N, C-alpha and C positions, 0 to 999 in steps of 0.2 A: 641667526640667533646670536652669533658671537658679537655682533655690533649693538645688541640691545642695551639700552642704558635707562634704567629707572632712576629718576632723581627724587629725593625725599625732601619735602617741604613741610612747613607748619604755618597755618593761617593766623593772621593777627587777631582774629576774633576771640581768642583766649585771653588776650590782653585788653583789647578795647572793642566795643561793639558799636558799629555805625548806627544801628537802629535805636540804641539806648546810650547816647553819648556820655551820659553822666557816670556810667559804671566804667571803671578803669581809666578815667580821664587823666589820672596822674601818671599813667604809663606813657612815657615819651617814645618817639621813634628810636632814639639811641638805646633806650631801655629794652624795647622789643627786639631790635636787631642783635643787641648784645646777648640776650637770652637765647636767641636762635643759634648763635655761634656756640654758646656754652653747651647747648643740647645737641650740637653736631648735625643740624639740618643744613641743607644746601641752599635753601631759599624760602620764600614766602609768597603770599598773594598781596596785592596792594590794597590797603584800607582807605576809607574815605578821608582819613586824617593825614595821609601821606602827602609830602610836599611836592612842589613842581619838579620836573625831571632833572634839572641841573643839580639841585640840592640832593635829591634822592639818589641819583646815580653815584655821587661822591660817597655818600654814606654806605651804599651797597658795595662799592669797589673797595673801600677801606676794610671791609669785613669779608670780602670774596663771596658775596651772596648774590643771588639772582631773584627776580620777581617772575613767577610763573604766569600770572595773569591777574585779572581784576573783574569783579562782578559788574554787570550792567543791567539795570532795570529797564526792560523794554515795555513800552505801552503801545504796541502795534495796533491792537484792537481798539483801544480807547482814542488814541490820537491820530491814527493813520500811519501808513507805511512811510510816507515822505518825511513826516516829523520825526519818527523813530530813526530813520536812516540818517538824518542830519545830526541828531544827538549821538548816534553810534559812530559816525565819522569822527567827531571830536574825541570820543572815547578811544578810538583806534589810534589816533594821532599820539595820545598820551602813552598808550601801550607800546607803540613802536619806539617812542623816544626813550623808554626805560628798558628796552630790550626784552620785553615780555613776548610770550608765544600764544597765549590763550585769551580769547575774549569770552568770558563766561556770561551767558545771557539767560535771564529768567523773565518770562512774560508776567508782568505785574498787574495787568488789567483785572479788576475785581479781587485782587489778592486780599486775604484777611490776615496775613502773617504779622502785620503790625497793628491789628485791631484787637479789641477785647471780645473776640468771638471764639467759639468752641472750635479749636483746630482739628478735632477729631470728628466733627459732624458737619460743619458749616462751610466746607470748601466750595468755591465757585465752579461753575461749569460754563462751557461755551456753546453757542448755537452753531448750526452747520455753516452759516455764513461767516461767523467769527472764526471758526477753525480754518476756513479757506483763506481768510485774511491773514491769519497767523502763519500758515504754510508759506504764502507768498512773501510775507514780510521777513520771515527768518531767512529765506533764500536770498532776499535782497541784502540783508545784513551780512550773510555769509559771503556774498560776492564782495562787499565792501571790506570785510576782514581780509580776504585774499589780496586785495590791493595793497594792504599794509604788511603782508607777509605773516598774517595771523590766522589762527583757526578758531572758528566759532564753536563753542561747546555749550549746548543747551542744558540747563540745570533744572530737572524736575524738582519741585520744592513743595513741602507741606504748605497747605493753605492757598495754593494757586490752582489755576485751571489745568495745569499739566503736572500732576502729582503721582497718580497711580500708574501701575504698569500698563493697564489698558489704555490710558491716555498717552503714555509714551509710545506704545504700539501704534496708535493712530498717528502721532506726530512723525514717527520714523517712516511709516508707510507712505506718507504724502510729502516728504521732503527729499531733496537731492542729497545723497550721502557725501558728495564732494563739497557741499556747501554748509550742511548742518550736521555737526557731530554731536556726541552725547557726553555729558558729564555724569559719571557714575558715583553716587553718594550712598554709602552703605546705610547710614543712619536714617536718611529720609526714606529710602526704599523699605527698610525694616518697619519703621513706625507706620508708614502708609499701608503697606501690603502684608505685613507679618512675615515677609521673606525678603532676602537680599540677593540671593544667587540667581533667580530666574532672569532678572534684568541683565546681569552680567553674561549669563550663558547665551541669551538671545542676541545680544548686541555687542559682542566682543569686537567686531570689526568696525563699529561706529563709535566706540568709547575712546576718546582722545585726552580725557582728563579725569582724575580720580580723587575723591575725598574719602579718607578713612575716618569715619565717625562712629564711635561706639554708643551703645544705648544701655541705660540702666532700666531693665525690664520692670522691676518693681515700682520704680518711680513713674515710668510711663503708664503702667496700669492704674496707678493712683490718679495721675493727671487725666487720663481718659475717663475714669469714673467721675471725677469732679468737673469735667467739661472745661478744662483750662484753655486759655489762649496759647498761641505759640510762644510768646515772650514769657508768660507765666510758667509754662512747662519747662522751658530751658533754664529759667532762673531757679526752678525747683530741683534741677539737676537731671533732667531727662537724658541729656547727652553728656558724653565724656570721651576721653581719648582711648585709643586701642589698648586693650588689655585690662580696662577698668570696668567693662560692661559685659554684656551677654553675647556679643558677636564673636564668632571664631574667624579671625582674619587669616589664619593659615589656609583655610579653604579658598578665600578670596584671592590671596596672593598666589597660590598655586595655579589657579585658573588664569590669572593675569600673565604669569610666566609662560604657561602652556600656550596661551593665545598670542604670545610674542608682543605683549604690551611694551611700548616704548614712549615714555613720557613721565609726567609728574604724578606722584602720589603725595597728596597734601593732607596732613593730619588736621582735622578741623573739629572743634567741639565748642558750641556756644555754651558758656558757663559764666557765672558771676566771678570775676577775678578776685573779688574780696573774700570769696569763699574757697574757690579753687585756685590756689596760687599758680600763676601762669608758668613760671619756670619749673615748679614741682611737677606739674602735669606734662610739660614738655619733656622732662627727663623720664617720667613714667612711660610716656609713649616711646621714647628712644630706647629704653631698656627692653620693652616688649618687642619692638622691631628687631633689635639686635639678637635677642634670645630666641624668639619664636619664628621669625620670618627669615632674616638673613643667615642665621646659624642653622636653619633647617630643623629647628625644634618643633615640638607639637604642643598645642594647648587643647585640652579636652573640649570638644564641641559641647556647647550648652544649648544650642538651638539648631 
């Protein structure tokens, strides 16, 4: 336990969103990294707008920051394992070059997260044959990640075929733990299943990367009632940073500590940066972390 080291990061999605490039486009890499330093985080995840490794590494080194990992959209079911593996190999080369540790993978076949579809009702499902292809494909990607000294962390995500806890259960039961790890995202778990702790309790040994994402329950209820898409919902303010929503992160953090978690905890909240000032919300998250998690304080549980 003495050697455990949790590292705190914050994702670039609060400044710029790869899925909606026009929002936050004025926020440069220097702006983003400077804000991260001001808010006293140790690193971030790579965004789609990040430059080539040689340029990025210098910018990181100047600020003593690290990149934890980067998202990879896999299309194992749609395009086949060989095609996905080829694209993933290129992805891993980039991650290795910037000193990252985590390859964050989400299967995007049939995903509706970028469509104008009801994110609360219209999620896709996979056939038995498609699930089998996904199991085999993720294990292949996991083996490739190991060749580059990386860990594959699968990201259950709203609007995809692996969203609910039941679907995560199925994926975990049919994949090799040494090849396929789990990314635990509090916000996606809560919006999907109405609970965020069961996933953590059941898969502590498989969780190798963590996203701390808070949820505004009243906004979520309104978005659910109106049948909004994923992008519409987060632009309405469904997500926010820890301490600004309904999730009690003291419970999550205590479980991670008891379970001996050793890795990154990355604050992530898809919001419109023109409404939710990125530095303001990064500082808000930092204050919550310092006051209620690192200082051992308590926040009254609301759910």
